[in-house]
C-alpha positions as CSV (number, residue, x, y, z in Angstrom):
1,M,98.6,75.9,122.6
2,N,99.9,79.3,120.8
3,D,100.9,81.9,122.8
4,F,98.3,84.7,121.3
5,S,99.7,87.3,123.8
6,V,102.7,88.1,121.6
7,I,100.3,88.7,118.4
8,P,99.4,92.1,118.1
9,V,95.6,92.5,118.3
10,N,95.1,94.3,114.9
11,T,97.6,91.7,112.8
12,G,95.1,88.4,112.8
13,I,96.4,84.3,112.9
14,Y,95.8,82.2,110.6
15,S,98.0,78.7,110.4
16,L,98.8,77.6,107.1
17,S,96.3,75.1,106.6
18,E,94.0,77.9,107.2
19,A,95.6,80.4,104.9
20,A,95.2,77.9,101.8
21,K,91.6,77.1,102.8
22,L,90.9,81.1,102.5
23,T,93.2,81.9,99.6
24,G,93.0,78.5,97.7
25,V,96.4,78.9,97.3
26,S,98.1,75.2,98.0
27,T,100.5,75.4,101.3
28,S,103.7,74.2,99.7
29,R,103.3,77.2,97.0
30,I,102.2,79.6,100.2
31,R,105.6,77.9,102.2
32,R,107.7,79.1,99.5
33,W,106.6,82.5,98.6
34,L,107.1,83.3,102.6
35,K,110.2,81.0,103.0
36,G,111.9,81.2,99.7
37,Y,113.3,77.5,98.8
38,D,116.1,75.5,97.4
39,F,116.5,74.7,94.0
40,R,119.2,72.6,92.2
41,K,120.7,74.2,88.6
42,G,122.9,72.1,87.0
43,K,125.7,70.5,90.0
44,S,125.3,73.5,92.2
45,V,122.0,74.4,94.9
46,H,120.6,77.6,95.0
47,H,118.2,79.5,97.2
48,S,115.3,81.6,95.9
49,N,114.7,84.0,98.8
50,S,110.4,84.6,100.1
51,I,109.2,87.3,98.4
52,W,107.7,89.4,101.5
53,E,108.4,89.2,104.7
54,G,105.2,87.7,106.9
55,Q,103.8,89.6,109.6
56,L,104.3,86.8,112.2
57,K,107.0,84.8,113.3
58,P,106.7,81.1,113.7
59,L,104.9,79.9,116.5
60,E,105.7,76.7,117.9
61,N,107.9,76.6,114.8
62,K,105.2,76.6,112.5
63,I,104.5,79.1,109.8
64,S,102.1,81.4,111.4
65,L,100.3,84.3,108.7
66,G,98.8,87.6,109.4
67,F,95.6,89.3,108.1
68,L,97.5,91.2,105.0
69,D,100.0,87.9,104.1
70,L,96.2,86.4,103.4
71,I,95.4,89.3,100.8
72,E,99.1,89.4,99.5
73,I,99.0,85.8,99.1
74,R,95.4,86.1,97.1
75,F,97.0,88.8,94.7
76,V,100.1,87.5,93.8
77,E,98.1,84.3,92.8
78,A,95.9,86.1,90.5
79,F,99.1,87.8,88.2
80,L,100.9,84.2,88.4
81,A,97.7,82.8,87.0
82,A,97.3,84.9,84.5
83,G,101.0,83.9,82.9
84,V,103.1,86.5,84.5
85,S,106.7,84.8,85.2
86,W,107.5,84.1,88.9
87,K,110.6,86.0,88.1
88,T,108.4,88.9,87.0
89,M,106.1,88.6,89.8
90,R,108.9,88.5,92.2
91,L,111.1,92.1,90.9
92,A,107.5,93.6,90.5
93,H,106.0,93.1,94.3
94,N,109.7,94.2,95.4
95,R,109.5,97.5,93.1
96,A,105.8,97.6,94.5
97,R,107.4,97.1,98.3
98,K,109.8,100.1,97.6
99,Q,108.0,102.4,96.3
100,I,105.3,102.4,98.3
101,G,106.7,101.8,101.8
102,S,104.9,98.8,102.6
103,E,106.3,94.7,103.0
104,H,102.3,94.3,101.7
105,P,102.1,96.3,99.1
106,F,99.2,94.6,97.5
107,C,97.3,95.5,100.6
108,S,97.5,99.2,100.4
109,N,95.2,101.3,98.7
110,Q,97.7,103.1,96.7
111,F,98.4,100.2,94.9
112,V,95.0,100.7,92.9
113,T,96.2,104.2,91.9
114,D,99.5,103.4,91.4
115,G,99.8,99.6,91.1
116,R,99.5,99.6,87.0
117,K,102.2,101.9,86.5
118,I,104.7,100.2,89.1
119,L,103.7,96.8,87.4
120,L,104.0,98.0,83.9
121,Q,107.7,99.5,84.4
122,Q,108.8,96.2,85.8
123,A,106.7,94.3,82.9
124,N,109.2,96.7,80.5
125,E,112.0,96.2,82.5
126,S,111.7,92.2,82.1
127,S,110.0,91.9,79.1
128,D,107.8,89.9,80.5
129,Q,105.2,89.7,77.6
130,A,102.4,88.2,80.0
131,L,102.5,91.2,82.5
132,I,102.6,94.0,79.5
133,D,99.3,92.5,78.0
134,I,97.7,92.6,81.2
135,I,98.9,96.0,82.2
136,T,98.0,97.6,78.7
137,N,95.0,96.0,78.6
138,Q,92.9,97.9,80.8
139,Q,89.8,95.5,80.6
140,E,92.0,92.6,81.1
141,F,93.6,94.4,84.4
142,R,90.5,95.0,85.8
143,R,89.9,91.4,85.0
144,I,92.0,90.2,87.5
145,V,92.4,93.1,90.2
146,E,88.9,94.2,90.8
147,P,87.2,91.0,92.0
148,F,89.6,91.5,95.0
149,L,88.8,95.1,95.2
150,K,85.3,94.9,95.7
151,E,85.9,92.7,98.6
152,L,88.3,94.6,100.3
153,E,87.7,97.8,102.9
154,F,89.9,100.1,103.2
155,A,90.2,102.8,106.4
156,K,91.6,106.5,105.7
157,D,95.0,106.1,105.8
158,N,94.6,104.1,102.2
159,Q,95.3,100.6,104.4
160,L,93.3,97.5,104.2
161,A,90.4,97.2,107.2
162,R,88.6,94.1,106.5
163,W,87.9,91.4,103.9
164,W,84.0,90.2,102.9
165,P,84.7,87.3,101.4
166,L,81.2,86.9,99.9
167,G,81.0,90.2,99.5
168,K,80.1,93.7,101.1
169,E,76.3,93.5,101.1
170,R,76.5,89.7,102.8
171,A,77.2,88.9,106.8
172,V,80.6,87.7,106.4
173,V,83.9,89.6,107.7
174,L,87.3,88.7,107.8
175,D,88.5,91.8,110.3
176,P,92.2,91.3,112.1
177,V,90.7,93.0,115.3
178,R,87.9,90.7,116.1
179,N,88.4,87.2,117.0
180,F,92.0,87.3,115.9
181,G,90.8,87.5,111.9
182,Q,88.9,84.4,111.8
183,P,85.6,84.5,109.6
184,T,83.2,86.5,111.9
185,A,79.2,86.9,111.4
186,A,79.5,90.6,111.0
187,S,76.7,92.0,113.6
188,S,77.2,89.5,116.0
189,G,80.6,88.6,116.1
190,I,80.1,85.3,116.5
191,P,82.6,82.8,114.2
192,T,81.0,81.6,111.2
193,Q,82.6,78.1,112.3
194,V,80.5,78.2,115.2
195,L,77.7,78.8,113.5
196,A,77.9,76.6,111.0
197,R,78.3,73.7,113.5
198,S,75.6,74.8,114.8
199,L,73.3,73.7,112.2
200,K,74.3,70.5,112.2
201,A,72.5,69.9,115.7
202,N,69.6,71.9,115.1
203,T,67.0,71.6,112.8
204,S,66.8,74.8,111.0
205,I,68.3,78.1,110.5
206,E,65.8,80.0,112.6
207,A,66.2,77.6,115.1
208,V,69.8,78.3,115.6
209,A,69.4,82.4,114.8
210,R,67.2,82.4,118.0
211,W,69.6,79.8,120.2
212,Y,72.4,83.0,119.2
213,E,70.0,85.8,119.1
214,V,71.2,86.7,115.6
215,Q,69.5,87.3,112.4
216,P,69.0,84.1,109.8
217,D,70.8,86.2,107.3
218,E,74.2,85.9,109.4
219,V,73.4,82.1,109.8
220,R,72.7,81.6,106.1
221,D,75.6,83.4,105.1
222,A,77.9,81.4,107.8
223,V,76.8,78.3,106.4
224,E,77.5,79.1,103.0
225,F,80.8,80.3,103.9
226,E,82.1,77.3,105.6
227,R,80.4,75.2,102.9
228,R,82.7,77.0,100.5
229,L,85.8,76.3,102.6
230,A,85.0,72.6,102.6
231,A,84.5,72.1,98.7
């Protein structure tokens, strides 16, 4: 059993498989990004370092991730999927980390204002045309970044506070200070997994809502969210 007493209350905790489900990025890719990997070039074996240091140390020799790690993964994956090279993404992340002063620079609201400039500097130095095209085309940059930003809530210190995976108008939230960051019904604080499983044993959403003394919308959104994760 994991020793949750060693986890800071505002960090959240996710297994590698949970992180993969929540971000849509495979466990093998997440592992490489956080741990690095060895590769062969000619007769020599080389090591590629991690992109960033995870929030948590391994628990029971297994990779554990924090809340900020989840969001960082989503941003990195979005740029890689848009055609940015692995090498440029690594260098751009390192530049952003140094300039913003955070191990998780994409999780800072400062990246929203300074991010394009930071990425453009690295794109020009690396001559990565894919990233140059993304940064210089405001519409393309928006297409990649804005869907994430609409789901994120920042605190007054510009640090990421919550993730609303169905949108801020819906009732599902990932908040690192609640339920160790697990997906939760926003008003009641009941894990979405609990509500979704309860529906299988009851006849209707209304019955589950009465049982847990929550609004039917919370149950409905929890069920939809869990179905998306399972898809």
